[in-house]
C-alpha positions in Angstrom: 0.7 0.3 0.1 1.1 3.8 -0.8 0.2 6.7 -1.7 -1.2 9.3 1.0 -3.1 9.1 3.3 -6.9 9.2 2.8 -7.5 10.5 6.3 -5.0 13.0 4.8 -7.6 14.0 2.1 -10.8 13.7 4.2 -9.2 16.3 6.3 -8.5 18.5 4.3 -11.6 18.4 2.3 -13.6 18.8 5.9 -11.0 22.0 6.0 -12.4 23.4 2.7 -16.1 22.9 3.7 -15.8 24.4 7.6 -13.7 27.7 6.0 -16.7 30.3 6.6 -16.2 32.7 3.6 -17.2 29.6 1.5 -20.7 29.0 1.2 -20.0 25.9 -1.1 -16.8 24.5 -2.7 -15.8 23.1 -5.9 -12.7 20.7 -7.4 -10.4 23.7 -7.7 -11.0 24.4 -4.0 -10.1 20.9 -2.8 -6.9 20.8 -5.2 -6.2 23.9 -3.9 -6.2 22.9 0.1 -4.4 19.5 -0.5 -1.8 21.5 -2.0 -1.9 23.9 0.6 -1.6 21.0 3.3 1.3 19.4 1.6 3.8 21.7 4.2 1.7 20.4 7.2 2.0 16.8 6.7 4.8 15.3 9.0 5.3 12.2 7.3 5.7 13.1 3.7 9.3 14.3 2.3 10.3 16.5 -0.1 10.2 14.1 -2.5 6.6 13.1 -2.4 5.9 16.4 -1.9 6.5 17.1 -5.6 5.2 14.2 -6.2 2.2 15.1 -4.9 2.1 18.4 -6.3 2.3 17.3 -9.8 -0.5 14.7 -9.7 -2.4 18.0 -8.2 -1.3 20.2 -11.0 -2.1 17.3 -13.7 -5.2 17.3 -11.7 -6.1 21.0 -12.1 -4.9 21.2 -16.4 -7.8 17.8 -16.7 -10.1 20.2 -14.6 -9.5 23.0 -17.3 -9.7 21.4 -20.3 -12.9 19.8 -19.2 -14.1 23.1 -18.5 -13.1 24.7 -21.3 -14.7 21.7 -23.4 -18.0 22.2 -20.9 -18.0 25.9 -22.2 -17.2 25.3 -26.0 -20.5 23.3 -26.2 -22.3 25.5 -24.6 -20.9 28.2 -27.0 -21.7 26.0 -29.8 -25.3 25.0 -28.9 -26.3 28.9 -28.0 -24.5 29.5 -31.6 -26.7 26.9 -33.3 -29.7 28.3 -31.8 -29.1 31.8 -32.3 -27.7 31.0 -36.4 -31.7 29.0 -36.7 -33.9 32.0 -35.2 -31.2 34.5 -37.3 -31.9 31.6 -40.9 -35.4 31.6 -40.2 -35.6 35.1 -39.9 -34.1 35.4 -42.8 -36.3 32.8 -44.7 -39.0 35.0 -44.2 -37.8 37.9 -45.1 -36.9 36.4 -48.4 -40.0 35.0 -49.2 -41.5 38.4 -48.2 -39.5 39.6 -50.5 -40.1 37.7 -53.2 -44.0 37.8 -53.0 -44.1 41.2 -52.8 -45.7 41.1 -49.5 -45.3 42.3 -45.5 -44.5 40.3 -42.5 -46.2 40.6 -39.0 -43.8 42.3 -36.5 -43.8 39.5 -33.4 -43.8 42.3 -31.1 -46.5 45.1 -32.1 -48.4 42.6 -34.5 -47.7 45.6 -37.1 -46.9 44.5 -41.0 -43.5 46.3 -41.7 -41.4 45.4 -45.0 -38.8 43.1 -45.4 -35.7 43.7 -43.7 -32.9 44.5 -47.0 -30.4 45.4 -44.5 -30.9 41.9 -42.5 -30.7 40.0 -46.0 -27.8 41.6 -47.3 -25.7 41.3 -44.2 -26.5 37.8 -44.4 -25.9 37.6 -48.3 -22.6 40.1 -48.8 -21.2 37.5 -46.0 -21.6 34.2 -48.7 -20.5 36.7 -51.6 -23.8 37.3 -53.2 -23.6 40.6 -55.0 -25.5 43.6 -54.7 -26.7 43.1 -58.6 -27.1 39.2 -57.8 -29.5 39.5 -54.5 -32.4 39.1 -56.0 -31.7 36.0 -58.5 -30.4 34.5 -54.9 -33.8 34.9 -52.8 -35.4 33.5 -56.3 -33.5 30.5 -55.6 -33.7 29.9 -51.8 -37.6 30.8 -52.4 -37.8 27.7 -54.6 -35.9 25.6 -52.6 -37.9 26.1 -50.2 -40.7 25.5 -52.0 -39.4 22.2 -52.9 -39.1 20.9 -50.1 -42.3 21.4 -48.5 -43.6 20.1 -51.6 -41.3 16.4 -50.4 -42.9 17.6 -46.7 -39.2 18.7 -45.5 -38.3 21.5 -43.9 -35.5 24.1 -45.5 -32.7 25.7 -43.1 -29.4 26.4 -43.7 -28.1 23.4 -43.9 -30.3 22.7 -46.6 -28.1 25.1 -48.9 -24.7 24.8 -49.8 -23.7 28.4 -49.7 -25.4 28.8 -46.5 -23.5 25.8 -44.6 -20.5 26.7 -45.8 -20.7 30.0 -44.0 -22.1 28.3 -41.6 -19.5 26.3 -40.2 -16.9 28.8 -41.2 -18.7 30.7 -37.9 -18.5 27.7 -36.2 -14.6 27.2 -36.2 -14.0 30.6 -34.9 -16.0 29.2 -31.9 
């Protein structure tokens, strides 16, 4: 049997819990407490102390990697939701533009013209010129109709240029 005494680990966790400034603890608090207590442990040699500090450092790196991964997942999920909402808004505006109709504002209920600024901001990102915007929007509307006839739903992954731009945005995260 080798390694650090389990009683030492339990005592360090306990000392972390009873500190008055912390209403709760997390893994980092425990790692810091283990590290701080190594100097006070009488049976730990300098060689063992260095070894344990390396273990604590390794645990911290793994914890950081897990936390980074979780944060990135949250951002990607958030980005996916935002991209879907933006693209649905874009498609509604394209449909209204091509049909020469108006949209209903979801907040006020009033009828508004299609949002040219929104449509152009998306189209410019995928390289659609001002002169080609009408043809591109009509192409999108034709695809929406084709998908609807097949009982499918058109989204930004259904169009090559929109999908490629979306992937570029994912790589920025």
